[in-house]
BAPAKOL-576313 format. One record per residue (C-alpha): residue number from 0; residue in three letters; chain; x, z, y. Coordinates in Angstrom, 3 decimals. Example, Ala and Ser with C-alpha at 12.3 -4.5 7.8 and 13.67 -1.06 7.14 Angstrom:
<0; 'Ala'; 'A'; <12.300; 7.800; -4.500>>
<1; 'Ser'; 'A'; <13.670; 7.140; -1.060>>
END
This chain:
<0; 'Met'; 'A'; <-38.132; 73.420; -44.203>>
<1; 'Glu'; 'A'; <-41.568; 75.017; -44.125>>
<2; 'Lys'; 'A'; <-42.126; 78.628; -43.300>>
<3; 'Ile'; 'A'; <-43.478; 80.439; -46.352>>
<4; 'Gly'; 'A'; <-45.052; 83.868; -46.194>>
<5; 'Ser'; 'A'; <-47.684; 86.252; -47.551>>
<6; 'Arg'; 'A'; <-50.979; 87.267; -46.003>>
<7; 'Ala'; 'A'; <-52.233; 89.587; -48.736>>
<8; 'Ala'; 'A'; <-52.024; 93.329; -48.058>>
<9; 'Gly'; 'A'; <-49.938; 95.267; -50.522>>
<10; 'Leu'; 'A'; <-48.038; 92.219; -51.829>>
<11; 'Val'; 'A'; <-44.301; 91.928; -51.313>>
<12; 'Leu'; 'A'; <-43.119; 89.024; -49.186>>
<13; 'Met'; 'A'; <-40.764; 86.783; -51.115>>
<14; 'Gly'; 'A'; <-37.633; 86.388; -49.059>>
<15; 'Phe'; 'A'; <-36.846; 82.785; -49.560>>
<16; 'Ile'; 'A'; <-37.716; 79.409; -48.131>>
<17; 'Leu'; 'A'; <-38.512; 76.355; -50.159>>
<18; 'Gly'; 'A'; <-38.558; 72.696; -49.195>>
<19; 'Val'; 'A'; <-41.246; 70.266; -50.126>>
<20; 'Tyr'; 'A'; <-39.251; 69.184; -53.155>>
<21; 'Gly'; 'A'; <-37.996; 72.667; -53.989>>
<22; 'Cys'; 'A'; <-38.307; 74.540; -57.254>>
<23; 'Gly'; 'A'; <-41.901; 75.545; -56.546>>
<24; 'Ser'; 'A'; <-43.921; 76.478; -53.484>>
<25; 'Val'; 'A'; <-44.884; 80.053; -52.718>>
<26; 'Asp'; 'A'; <-48.555; 80.846; -52.949>>
<27; 'Pro'; 'A'; <-50.155; 82.603; -49.945>>
<28; 'Gly'; 'A'; <-50.635; 85.649; -52.153>>
<29; 'Gly'; 'A'; <-46.880; 86.063; -52.460>>
<30; 'Phe'; 'A'; <-46.383; 84.647; -55.939>>
<31; 'Ser'; 'A'; <-44.463; 81.522; -56.918>>
<32; 'Lys'; 'A'; <-46.529; 78.654; -58.255>>
<33; 'Ser'; 'A'; <-44.354; 78.911; -61.356>>
<34; 'Asp'; 'A'; <-45.854; 82.392; -61.952>>
<35; 'Ser'; 'A'; <-49.343; 80.939; -62.169>>
<36; 'Pro'; 'A'; <-50.962; 81.115; -65.606>>
<37; 'Gly'; 'A'; <-51.872; 77.462; -65.038>>
<38; 'Pro'; 'A'; <-54.519; 75.975; -67.329>>
<39; 'Gly'; 'A'; <-56.972; 78.599; -68.497>>
<40; 'Thr'; 'A'; <-58.001; 80.420; -65.328>>
<41; 'Val'; 'A'; <-60.820; 78.104; -64.380>>
<42; 'Leu'; 'A'; <-63.582; 79.018; -61.973>>
<43; 'Glu'; 'A'; <-66.996; 79.097; -63.575>>
<44; 'Gln'; 'A'; <-68.963; 78.212; -60.483>>
<45; 'Ala'; 'A'; <-71.780; 75.764; -59.859>>
<46; 'Ala'; 'A'; <-69.937; 72.647; -60.921>>
<47; 'Ser'; 'A'; <-70.544; 69.016; -60.122>>
<48; 'Pro'; 'A'; <-73.405; 67.692; -62.253>>
<49; 'Gly'; 'A'; <-71.319; 64.715; -63.329>>
<50; 'Ile'; 'A'; <-70.275; 61.371; -61.930>>
<51; 'Thr'; 'A'; <-72.144; 60.590; -58.732>>
<52; 'Ala'; 'A'; <-71.989; 57.739; -56.247>>
<53; 'Asn'; 'A'; <-72.695; 59.276; -52.873>>
<54; 'Trp'; 'A'; <-69.257; 60.422; -51.694>>
<55; 'Asp'; 'A'; <-68.456; 59.930; -48.028>>
<56; 'Val'; 'A'; <-65.254; 61.470; -46.538>>
<57; 'Val'; 'A'; <-62.364; 62.635; -48.774>>
<58; 'Ser'; 'A'; <-59.240; 64.661; -47.950>>
<59; 'Thr'; 'A'; <-56.461; 65.802; -50.295>>
<60; 'Arg'; 'A'; <-53.199; 67.693; -49.792>>
<61; 'Asp'; 'A'; <-50.835; 69.665; -52.037>>
<62; 'Tyr'; 'A'; <-53.008; 71.305; -54.709>>
<63; 'His'; 'A'; <-56.658; 70.859; -53.754>>
<64; 'Thr'; 'A'; <-59.098; 68.194; -52.594>>
<65; 'Cys'; 'A'; <-62.385; 68.281; -50.674>>
<66; 'Ala'; 'A'; <-64.982; 65.640; -49.882>>
<67; 'Thr'; 'A'; <-68.335; 65.329; -48.173>>
<68; 'Lys'; 'A'; <-71.291; 63.488; -49.609>>
<69; 'Thr'; 'A'; <-73.768; 61.272; -47.818>>
<70; 'Asp'; 'A'; <-76.391; 64.002; -48.175>>
<71; 'Gly'; 'A'; <-74.241; 66.284; -45.995>>
<72; 'Ala'; 'A'; <-73.021; 68.540; -48.818>>
<73; 'Leu'; 'A'; <-69.344; 69.555; -49.063>>
<74; 'Trp'; 'A'; <-67.473; 69.880; -52.363>>
<75; 'Cys'; 'A'; <-63.940; 71.071; -53.177>>
<76; 'Trp'; 'A'; <-61.784; 71.293; -56.312>>
<77; 'Gly'; 'A'; <-58.292; 72.135; -57.528>>
<78; 'Asp'; 'A'; <-56.296; 75.275; -56.715>>
<79; 'Asn'; 'A'; <-58.138; 78.235; -55.217>>
<80; 'Ala'; 'A'; <-55.398; 80.896; -55.008>>
<81; 'Ala'; 'A'; <-56.017; 81.463; -51.285>>
<82; 'Gly'; 'A'; <-59.742; 80.750; -51.302>>
<83; 'Glu'; 'A'; <-59.237; 77.196; -50.057>>
<84; 'Leu'; 'A'; <-62.228; 75.946; -52.060>>
<85; 'Gly'; 'A'; <-64.502; 78.063; -49.840>>
<86; 'Asp'; 'A'; <-66.652; 79.432; -52.663>>
<87; 'Gly'; 'A'; <-65.769; 83.076; -52.020>>
<88; 'Ala'; 'A'; <-64.299; 83.557; -55.507>>
<89; 'Ser'; 'A'; <-61.887; 86.468; -55.803>>
<90; 'Val'; 'A'; <-59.949; 85.109; -58.791>>
<91; 'Leu'; 'A'; <-56.314; 85.091; -57.642>>
<92; 'Trp'; 'A'; <-55.245; 82.148; -59.763>>
<93; 'Gly'; 'A'; <-58.611; 80.420; -59.949>>
<94; 'His'; 'A'; <-58.885; 76.674; -60.271>>
<95; 'Ser'; 'A'; <-61.728; 74.223; -60.528>>
<96; 'Leu'; 'A'; <-61.111; 71.023; -62.466>>
<97; 'Thr'; 'A'; <-64.294; 69.446; -61.120>>
<98; 'Pro'; 'A'; <-65.995; 69.602; -57.697>>
<99; 'Ile'; 'A'; <-67.774; 72.833; -56.765>>
<100; 'Arg'; 'A'; <-70.110; 73.020; -53.798>>
<101; 'Val'; 'A'; <-69.053; 74.791; -50.601>>
<102; 'Asp'; 'A'; <-72.022; 77.023; -49.619>>
<103; 'Ala'; 'A'; <-75.508; 75.608; -49.316>>
<104; 'Ala'; 'A'; <-75.140; 73.800; -45.994>>
<105; 'Ala'; 'A'; <-76.106; 70.134; -45.956>>
<106; 'Asn'; 'A'; <-74.823; 69.185; -42.527>>
<107; 'Trp'; 'A'; <-71.095; 68.621; -43.051>>
<108; 'Arg'; 'A'; <-69.729; 65.566; -41.263>>
<109; 'Ser'; 'A'; <-65.994; 65.567; -42.051>>
<110; 'Val'; 'A'; <-63.335; 67.659; -43.791>>
<111; 'Ser'; 'A'; <-59.558; 68.014; -43.626>>
<112; 'Val'; 'A'; <-57.498; 69.745; -46.310>>
<113; 'Gly'; 'A'; <-54.402; 71.710; -45.337>>
<114; 'Ser'; 'A'; <-51.855; 73.521; -47.453>>
<115; 'Ser'; 'A'; <-53.956; 76.236; -49.155>>
<116; 'Tyr'; 'A'; <-56.647; 76.063; -46.473>>
<117; 'Thr'; 'A'; <-59.486; 73.804; -45.385>>
<118; 'Cys'; 'A'; <-61.253; 72.963; -42.126>>
<119; 'Ala'; 'A'; <-64.420; 70.952; -41.626>>
<120; 'Val'; 'A'; <-66.777; 69.849; -38.857>>
<121; 'Lys'; 'A'; <-70.559; 69.951; -39.112>>
<122; 'Thr'; 'A'; <-73.019; 67.465; -37.641>>
<123; 'Asn'; 'A'; <-73.857; 70.034; -34.940>>
<124; 'Asn'; 'A'; <-70.191; 69.788; -33.807>>
<125; 'Thr'; 'A'; <-69.252; 73.307; -34.938>>
<126; 'Leu'; 'A'; <-65.874; 73.862; -36.617>>
<127; 'Trp'; 'A'; <-65.284; 75.946; -39.739>>
<128; 'Cys'; 'A'; <-62.099; 76.962; -41.594>>
<129; 'Trp'; 'A'; <-61.167; 79.066; -44.647>>
<130; 'Gly'; 'A'; <-58.266; 79.903; -46.973>>
<131; 'Asn'; 'A'; <-54.656; 80.798; -46.131>>
<132; 'Asn'; 'A'; <-54.097; 81.997; -42.560>>
<133; 'Gln'; 'A'; <-50.534; 83.318; -42.490>>
<134; 'Ser'; 'A'; <-49.730; 81.600; -39.184>>
<135; 'Gly'; 'A'; <-53.182; 81.753; -37.616>>
<136; 'Gln'; 'A'; <-53.978; 78.171; -38.657>>
<137; 'Leu'; 'A'; <-57.647; 79.078; -39.198>>
<138; 'Gly'; 'A'; <-58.020; 79.753; -35.473>>
<139; 'Phe'; 'A'; <-59.791; 83.112; -35.768>>
<140; 'Gly'; 'A'; <-57.349; 85.133; -33.635>>
<141; 'Thr'; 'A'; <-55.741; 86.922; -36.598>>
<142; 'Thr'; 'A'; <-53.505; 86.074; -39.565>>
<143; 'Asp'; 'A'; <-55.983; 87.378; -42.124>>
<144; 'Gly'; 'A'; <-57.083; 84.778; -44.621>>
<145; 'Thr'; 'A'; <-60.619; 84.391; -45.888>>
<146; 'Arg'; 'A'; <-62.301; 82.969; -48.955>>
<147; 'Leu'; 'A'; <-65.529; 82.506; -47.035>>
<148; 'Val'; 'A'; <-66.439; 79.542; -44.856>>
<149; 'Thr'; 'A'; <-66.016; 80.937; -41.326>>
<150; 'Glu'; 'A'; <-66.762; 79.422; -37.919>>
<151; 'Val'; 'A'; <-63.916; 78.904; -35.444>>
<152; 'Gly'; 'A'; <-65.152; 80.502; -32.220>>
<153; 'Gly'; 'A'; <-68.590; 79.608; -31.000>>
<154; 'Ala'; 'A'; <-68.040; 76.158; -29.511>>
<155; 'Ser'; 'A'; <-70.314; 73.315; -30.541>>
<156; 'Asp'; 'A'; <-68.373; 70.404; -29.111>>
<157; 'Trp'; 'A'; <-65.797; 69.663; -31.810>>
<158; 'Ala'; 'A'; <-65.396; 66.008; -32.760>>
<159; 'Ser'; 'A'; <-62.665; 65.887; -35.441>>
<160; 'Val'; 'A'; <-60.113; 68.146; -37.128>>
<161; 'Ser'; 'A'; <-56.787; 67.664; -38.912>>
<162; 'Ala'; 'A'; <-55.232; 70.398; -41.080>>
<163; 'Ala'; 'A'; <-51.553; 70.331; -42.057>>
<164; 'Tyr'; 'A'; <-49.307; 72.976; -43.627>>
<165; 'Phe'; 'A'; <-49.553; 75.909; -41.232>>
<166; 'His'; 'A'; <-50.976; 74.291; -38.108>>
<167; 'Thr'; 'A'; <-54.256; 72.631; -37.188>>
<168; 'Cys'; 'A'; <-55.326; 70.273; -34.404>>
<169; 'Ala'; 'A'; <-58.752; 69.063; -33.361>>
<170; 'Thr'; 'A'; <-60.392; 66.909; -30.733>>
<171; 'Lys'; 'A'; <-63.508; 67.790; -28.792>>
<172; 'Thr'; 'A'; <-66.366; 65.548; -27.732>>
<173; 'Asp'; 'A'; <-65.049; 65.628; -24.143>>
<174; 'Gly'; 'A'; <-61.802; 63.968; -25.284>>
<175; 'Thr'; 'A'; <-59.615; 67.073; -25.019>>
<176; 'Leu'; 'A'; <-57.128; 68.037; -27.740>>
<177; 'Trp'; 'A'; <-56.552; 71.526; -29.139>>
<178; 'Cys'; 'A'; <-53.990; 72.904; -31.615>>
<179; 'Trp'; 'A'; <-53.212; 76.281; -33.205>>
<180; 'Gly'; 'A'; <-51.164; 78.001; -35.908>>
<181; 'Asp'; 'A'; <-47.449; 77.698; -36.632>>
<182; 'Asn'; 'A'; <-45.453; 76.291; -33.729>>
<183; 'Gly'; 'A'; <-41.811; 76.784; -34.687>>
<184; 'Tyr'; 'A'; <-40.984; 73.143; -33.960>>
<185; 'Gly'; 'A'; <-43.403; 72.582; -31.100>>
<186; 'Gln'; 'A'; <-45.976; 70.928; -33.372>>
<187; 'Leu'; 'A'; <-48.816; 72.320; -31.248>>
<188; 'Gly'; 'A'; <-47.678; 70.282; -28.241>>
<189; 'Ile'; 'A'; <-48.187; 73.099; -25.734>>
<190; 'Gly'; 'A'; <-44.651; 73.174; -24.297>>
<191; 'Asn'; 'A'; <-43.284; 76.137; -26.246>>
<192; 'Thr'; 'A'; <-42.703; 77.373; -29.802>>
<193; 'Ala'; 'A'; <-45.007; 80.399; -29.733>>
<194; 'Glu'; 'A'; <-47.430; 80.760; -32.625>>
<195; 'Gln'; 'A'; <-51.077; 80.461; -31.617>>
<196; 'His'; 'A'; <-53.911; 82.206; -33.466>>
<197; 'Val'; 'A'; <-56.735; 80.596; -31.495>>
<198; 'Pro'; 'A'; <-57.147; 77.003; -30.324>>
<199; 'Ala'; 'A'; <-54.882; 76.153; -27.368>>
<200; 'Gln'; 'A'; <-55.444; 73.045; -25.276>>
<201; 'Val'; 'A'; <-52.761; 70.374; -25.414>>
<202; 'Gly'; 'A'; <-52.112; 69.416; -21.804>>
<203; 'Thr'; 'A'; <-55.001; 68.392; -19.583>>
<204; 'Ala'; 'A'; <-55.723; 64.860; -20.833>>
<205; 'Asn'; 'A'; <-59.308; 64.138; -21.840>>
<206; 'Asn'; 'A'; <-58.877; 60.742; -23.454>>
<207; 'Trp'; 'A'; <-57.665; 61.625; -26.950>>
<208; 'Ser'; 'A'; <-59.479; 59.595; -29.593>>
<209; 'Ser'; 'A'; <-58.277; 61.359; -32.771>>
<210; 'Val'; 'A'; <-55.381; 63.451; -34.090>>
<211; 'Ala'; 'A'; <-53.208; 63.523; -37.225>>
<212; 'Thr'; 'A'; <-51.149; 66.546; -38.279>>
<213; 'Gly'; 'A'; <-48.134; 66.263; -40.572>>
<214; 'His'; 'A'; <-45.151; 68.248; -41.780>>
<215; 'Leu'; 'A'; <-44.205; 70.287; -38.678>>
<216; 'Tyr'; 'A'; <-45.410; 67.601; -36.264>>
<217; 'Ser'; 'A'; <-48.502; 65.897; -34.883>>
<218; 'Cys'; 'A'; <-49.457; 62.447; -33.608>>
<219; 'Ala'; 'A'; <-52.502; 61.233; -31.736>>
<220; 'Pro'; 'A'; <-53.725; 57.994; -30.156>>
<221; 'Lys'; 'A'; <-55.578; 57.925; -26.867>>
<222; 'Thr'; 'A'; <-58.594; 55.838; -25.947>>
<223; 'Asp'; 'A'; <-56.256; 53.518; -24.028>>
<224; 'His'; 'A'; <-54.589; 52.788; -27.414>>
<225; 'Thr'; 'A'; <-51.281; 54.418; -26.527>>
<226; 'Leu'; 'A'; <-49.734; 56.592; -29.262>>
<227; 'Trp'; 'A'; <-48.188; 60.021; -28.765>>
<228; 'Cys'; 'A'; <-46.249; 62.322; -31.136>>
<229; 'Trp'; 'A'; <-44.629; 65.762; -30.848>>
<230; 'Gly'; 'A'; <-42.981; 68.563; -32.856>>
<231; 'Ser'; 'A'; <-40.222; 68.219; -35.438>>
<232; 'Asn'; 'A'; <-38.475; 64.863; -35.339>>
<233; 'Ser'; 'A'; <-36.448; 64.969; -38.542>>
<234; 'Tyr'; 'A'; <-35.493; 61.468; -39.664>>
<235; 'Gly'; 'A'; <-37.085; 60.061; -36.513>>
<236; 'Lys'; 'A'; <-40.673; 60.575; -37.676>>
<237; 'Leu'; 'A'; <-41.915; 60.818; -34.069>>
<238; 'Gly'; 'A'; <-40.981; 57.158; -33.617>>
<239; 'Ile'; 'A'; <-39.242; 57.660; -30.273>>
<240; 'Gly'; 'A'; <-35.836; 56.283; -31.273>>
<241; 'Asn'; 'A'; <-34.006; 59.590; -31.839>>
<242; 'Thr'; 'A'; <-34.278; 62.826; -33.831>>
<243; 'Lys'; 'A'; <-34.865; 65.299; -30.986>>
<244; 'Lys'; 'A'; <-37.912; 67.525; -31.366>>
<245; 'Lys'; 'A'; <-40.537; 67.411; -28.635>>
<246; 'Leu'; 'A'; <-42.609; 70.348; -27.433>>
<247; 'Val'; 'A'; <-45.199; 68.183; -25.668>>
<248; 'Pro'; 'A'; <-46.820; 64.848; -26.556>>
<249; 'Thr'; 'A'; <-44.297; 62.039; -26.124>>
<250; 'Arg'; 'A'; <-45.282; 58.392; -26.005>>
<251; 'Val'; 'A'; <-44.257; 56.167; -28.909>>
<252; 'Gly'; 'A'; <-42.797; 53.039; -27.287>>
<253; 'Ala'; 'A'; <-44.619; 51.017; -24.670>>
<254; 'Ala'; 'A'; <-47.283; 49.450; -26.877>>
<255; 'Ala'; 'A'; <-50.906; 50.016; -25.928>>
<256; 'Asn'; 'A'; <-52.601; 48.571; -28.992>>
<257; 'Trp'; 'A'; <-52.508; 51.424; -31.511>>
<258; 'Ala'; 'A'; <-55.750; 51.933; -33.440>>
<259; 'Ser'; 'A'; <-55.030; 54.829; -35.826>>
<260; 'Val'; 'A'; <-52.142; 56.913; -37.134>>
<261; 'Ser'; 'A'; <-51.294; 58.968; -40.227>>
<262; 'Ala'; 'A'; <-48.720; 61.771; -39.991>>
<263; 'Gly'; 'A'; <-47.094; 62.192; -43.392>>
<264; 'Ser'; 'A'; <-46.934; 65.266; -45.575>>
<265; 'Tyr'; 'A'; <-43.162; 65.193; -45.204>>
<266; 'Asp'; 'A'; <-41.079; 63.018; -42.887>>
<267; 'His'; 'A'; <-42.615; 59.579; -42.333>>
<268; 'Thr'; 'A'; <-45.415; 58.200; -40.183>>
<269; 'Cys'; 'A'; <-47.526; 55.049; -40.376>>
<270; 'Ala'; 'A'; <-50.043; 53.516; -37.992>>
<271; 'Val'; 'A'; <-52.327; 50.511; -37.667>>
<272; 'Lys'; 'A'; <-52.558; 48.430; -34.497>>
<273; 'Thr'; 'A'; <-55.660; 46.806; -33.060>>
<274; 'Asn'; 'A'; <-54.341; 43.407; -34.152>>
<275; 'Gly'; 'A'; <-54.414; 44.506; -37.790>>
<276; 'Thr'; 'A'; <-50.664; 44.898; -38.222>>
<277; 'Leu'; 'A'; <-49.181; 47.933; -39.991>>
<278; 'Trp'; 'A'; <-46.144; 49.893; -38.810>>
<279; 'Cys'; 'A'; <-44.159; 52.773; -40.345>>
<280; 'Trp'; 'A'; <-41.141; 54.878; -39.365>>
<281; 'Gly'; 'A'; <-39.116; 57.950; -40.395>>
<282; 'Leu'; 'A'; <-37.619; 58.859; -43.773>>
<283; 'Asn'; 'A'; <-37.481; 56.003; -46.273>>
<284; 'Asn'; 'A'; <-35.586; 57.386; -49.275>>
<285; 'Tyr'; 'A'; <-38.272; 56.231; -51.736>>
<286; 'Gly'; 'A'; <-39.276; 53.070; -49.897>>
<287; 'Gln'; 'A'; <-42.296; 54.803; -48.332>>
<288; 'Leu'; 'A'; <-42.008; 52.669; -45.200>>
<289; 'Gly'; 'A'; <-42.812; 49.572; -47.249>>
<290; 'Ile'; 'A'; <-40.128; 47.414; -45.650>>
<291; 'Gly'; 'A'; <-38.230; 46.469; -48.809>>
<292; 'Asn'; 'A'; <-35.271; 48.841; -48.446>>
<293; 'Asn'; 'A'; <-34.380; 52.532; -48.172>>
<294; 'Tyr'; 'A'; <-33.177; 52.591; -44.570>>
<295; 'Thr'; 'A'; <-34.588; 55.324; -42.362>>
<296; 'Lys'; 'A'; <-36.160; 54.062; -39.120>>
<297; 'Arg'; 'A'; <-36.449; 56.062; -35.900>>
<298; 'Ser'; 'A'; <-38.796; 53.590; -34.242>>
<299; 'Pro'; 'A'; <-41.868; 51.777; -35.600>>
<300; 'Val'; 'A'; <-41.081; 48.814; -37.870>>
<301; 'Gln'; 'A'; <-43.697; 46.346; -39.097>>
<302; 'Val'; 'A'; <-44.700; 46.383; -42.756>>
<303; 'Gly'; 'A'; <-44.676; 42.739; -43.827>>
<304; 'Ser'; 'A'; <-46.501; 40.174; -41.742>>
<305; 'Ala'; 'A'; <-50.136; 40.751; -42.721>>
<306; 'Lys'; 'A'; <-52.633; 41.169; -39.900>>
<307; 'Asn'; 'A'; <-55.618; 42.446; -41.822>>
<308; 'Trp'; 'A'; <-54.826; 46.132; -42.359>>
<309; 'Ser'; 'A'; <-57.709; 48.476; -41.549>>
<310; 'Ser'; 'A'; <-56.431; 52.001; -42.393>>
<311; 'Val'; 'A'; <-53.364; 53.826; -43.694>>
<312; 'Ser'; 'A'; <-52.557; 57.235; -45.178>>
<313; 'Ala'; 'A'; <-49.053; 58.694; -45.577>>
<314; 'Gly'; 'A'; <-48.261; 61.207; -48.329>>
<315; 'Asn'; 'A'; <-45.043; 63.068; -49.083>>
<316; 'Ala'; 'A'; <-42.946; 60.041; -49.956>>
<317; 'His'; 'A'; <-45.586; 57.430; -50.674>>
<318; 'Thr'; 'A'; <-48.032; 55.489; -48.547>>
<319; 'Cys'; 'A'; <-51.321; 53.746; -49.241>>
<320; 'Ala'; 'A'; <-53.285; 51.428; -46.974>>
<321; 'Lys'; 'A'; <-56.471; 49.421; -47.105>>
<322; 'Lys'; 'A'; <-56.988; 45.883; -45.905>>
<323; 'Lys'; 'A'; <-60.079; 44.491; -44.219>>
<324; 'Asp'; 'A'; <-60.894; 42.572; -47.410>>
<325; 'Gly'; 'A'; <-61.387; 45.876; -49.243>>
<326; 'Thr'; 'A'; <-58.192; 45.709; -51.278>>
<327; 'Leu'; 'A'; <-55.965; 48.778; -51.631>>
<328; 'Trp'; 'A'; <-52.167; 48.784; -51.548>>
<329; 'Cys'; 'A'; <-49.601; 51.543; -52.199>>
<330; 'Trp'; 'A'; <-45.806; 51.903; -52.108>>
<331; 'Gly'; 'A'; <-42.944; 54.416; -52.184>>
<332; 'Asp'; 'A'; <-42.456; 57.329; -54.575>>
<333; 'Asn'; 'A'; <-44.383; 56.996; -57.827>>
<334; 'Tyr'; 'A'; <-43.012; 59.853; -59.925>>
<335; 'Gln'; 'A'; <-46.496; 61.264; -60.617>>
<336; 'Gly'; 'A'; <-48.271; 57.908; -60.732>>
<337; 'Gln'; 'A'; <-49.570; 58.332; -57.172>>
<338; 'Leu'; 'A'; <-49.364; 54.594; -56.488>>
<339; 'Gly'; 'A'; <-52.092; 53.953; -59.067>>
<340; 'Ile'; 'A'; <-50.394; 50.883; -60.542>>
<341; 'Gly'; 'A'; <-50.193; 52.032; -64.157>>
<342; 'Ser'; 'A'; <-46.504; 52.981; -64.154>>
<343; 'Asn'; 'A'; <-44.081; 55.481; -62.629>>
<344; 'Lys'; 'A'; <-41.912; 52.872; -60.951>>
<345; 'Asn'; 'A'; <-41.218; 53.286; -57.238>>
<346; 'Lys'; 'A'; <-42.073; 50.369; -54.969>>
<347; 'Lys'; 'A'; <-40.399; 49.426; -51.685>>
<348; 'Ile'; 'A'; <-43.116; 47.031; -50.567>>
<349; 'Pro'; 'A'; <-46.915; 47.264; -50.738>>
<350; 'Val'; 'A'; <-48.291; 46.692; -54.255>>
<351; 'Arg'; 'A'; <-51.964; 46.088; -54.902>>
<352; 'Val'; 'A'; <-53.893; 48.797; -56.758>>
<353; 'Gly'; 'A'; <-55.831; 46.983; -59.461>>
<354; 'Ala'; 'A'; <-58.055; 44.001; -58.755>>
<355; 'Asp'; 'A'; <-60.947; 45.731; -57.002>>
<356; 'Ala'; 'A'; <-61.860; 44.767; -53.455>>
<357; 'Asp'; 'A'; <-64.405; 47.450; -52.648>>
<358; 'Trp'; 'A'; <-62.236; 50.374; -51.495>>
<359; 'Ala'; 'A'; <-63.463; 52.382; -48.500>>
<360; 'Gly'; 'A'; <-62.190; 55.840; -47.405>>
<361; 'Leu'; 'A'; <-58.598; 56.828; -48.209>>
<362; 'Ser'; 'A'; <-56.445; 59.978; -48.424>>
<363; 'Ala'; 'A'; <-52.855; 59.887; -49.711>>
<364; 'Arg'; 'A'; <-51.154; 63.273; -49.606>>
<365; 'Tyr'; 'A'; <-48.459; 65.190; -51.483>>
<366; 'Gln'; 'A'; <-48.148; 63.309; -54.806>>
<367; 'Gln'; 'A'; <-51.730; 62.151; -55.264>>
<368; 'Thr'; 'A'; <-54.134; 59.659; -53.757>>
<369; 'Cys'; 'A'; <-57.919; 59.595; -53.476>>
<370; 'Ser'; 'A'; <-60.214; 56.853; -52.246>>
<371; 'Thr'; 'A'; <-63.926; 56.189; -52.066>>
<372; 'Lys'; 'A'; <-65.488; 52.835; -52.834>>
<373; 'Thr'; 'A'; <-68.245; 51.045; -51.002>>
<374; 'Asp'; 'A'; <-70.701; 52.065; -53.731>>
<375; 'Gly'; 'A'; <-70.007; 55.741; -52.941>>
<376; 'Ala'; 'A'; <-67.933; 56.468; -56.044>>
<377; 'Leu'; 'A'; <-64.773; 58.573; -55.616>>
<378; 'Trp'; 'A'; <-61.498; 57.923; -57.424>>
<379; 'Cys'; 'A'; <-58.243; 59.926; -57.534>>
<380; 'Trp'; 'A'; <-54.873; 59.496; -59.243>>
<381; 'Gly'; 'A'; <-51.346; 60.917; -59.426>>
<382; 'Asn'; 'A'; <-50.403; 64.602; -59.641>>
<383; 'Asn'; 'A'; <-53.053; 66.832; -61.228>>
<384; 'Ala'; 'A'; <-51.136; 70.076; -61.863>>
<385; 'Asp'; 'A'; <-53.942; 72.149; -60.325>>
<386; 'Gly'; 'A'; <-56.931; 69.967; -61.090>>
<387; 'Gln'; 'A'; <-56.870; 68.314; -57.672>>
<388; 'Leu'; 'A'; <-57.940; 64.962; -59.143>>
<389; 'Gly'; 'A'; <-61.334; 66.423; -60.083>>
<390; 'Asn'; 'A'; <-61.555; 64.654; -63.424>>
<391; 'Gly'; 'A'; <-62.054; 67.751; -65.568>>
<392; 'Thr'; 'A'; <-58.481; 67.834; -66.906>>
<393; 'Trp'; 'A'; <-54.972; 68.948; -65.929>>
<394; 'Asp'; 'A'; <-53.516; 65.539; -66.759>>
<395; 'Asn'; 'A'; <-51.765; 63.271; -64.269>>
<396; 'Thr'; 'A'; <-53.050; 59.710; -64.118>>
<397; 'Lys'; 'A'; <-51.218; 56.491; -63.287>>
<398; 'Val'; 'A'; <-54.368; 54.560; -62.471>>
<399; 'Pro'; 'A'; <-57.486; 55.489; -60.477>>
<400; 'Gly'; 'A'; <-59.817; 57.866; -62.349>>
<401; 'Gln'; 'A'; <-63.335; 58.665; -61.233>>
<402; 'Val'; 'A'; <-64.072; 62.142; -59.883>>
<403; 'Leu'; 'A'; <-66.751; 63.964; -61.858>>
END
């Protein structure tokens, strides 16, 4: 279960805890999502001028999505209740159904969307975060949220960042790893469960290549291609053969050929190896592991026999992955059409998304999926309750729809 709280002064904290599939998540302002006026409270900001083809890096989670463009601009859309779109708007229940630009900077390199907050790295290696901050996940030293894009400290050596629900991790250019925010399950990897409001270094290793944050846990590969996970281990999502939580990075098996990893929005993990094989583990109640059944796995299990996978992204209970030939495949839960196959049928093995073979970047989170194409166009599908698909409507889609 996630910790839910309020950061807004003068608002009463709702005394209940909701699961990912509960009756509605609690907004950082202290109101239930079911209390939202929904369609109608739309931000009238500088909107996207229409369909463009210069999208670069995309990230989606829960109720909003952000993406960089090749010109260095950053755009966000969807829910803005906590200021996660970074436009400074004070509308409590504001939404944007199409992309709106995040400040005037044109030097954004990458972005990672968390639950009601956002973090991004600029080309000068500075790190910036905004939105909900109830557990200090923005890294400013307080639990006060902000609707303004704000720099994390003064360091200019950040390489990558990964935002989750209430914790954040990032790598630096020197190969060190840093985490902050909620730590109730040891998801920061610092050997205890104390909440951290500023970045705290994870051990002393300086050979981390990237990091992926998930639901109460984190995983990261090293430059030697070993894979390490820590935090909550419900359903065996750490891949270490049991369900015991870990307060420090723990190696996943003995393999030393891991290329990349995706920590899911709930309780499953997937990773690609250097030989192009794909592996998943953890909860499998919707077939999100892609192994043809619903059996939970506490250690990595190979997805099929293909050896041409290039990237993978794990959502709540669905997974999508791209092959080296540019084709896109999805499987697992499909209640909101997040598999992009034109139906709401769940799939226990990878199913190809359309006939296109020009897919590039990929982000599968919560109950939606977004992916760029090699021509720079951006497409999203699945859940659109808060406009997170960026297509100008509130309507879910069962097939990829282009972002405006």
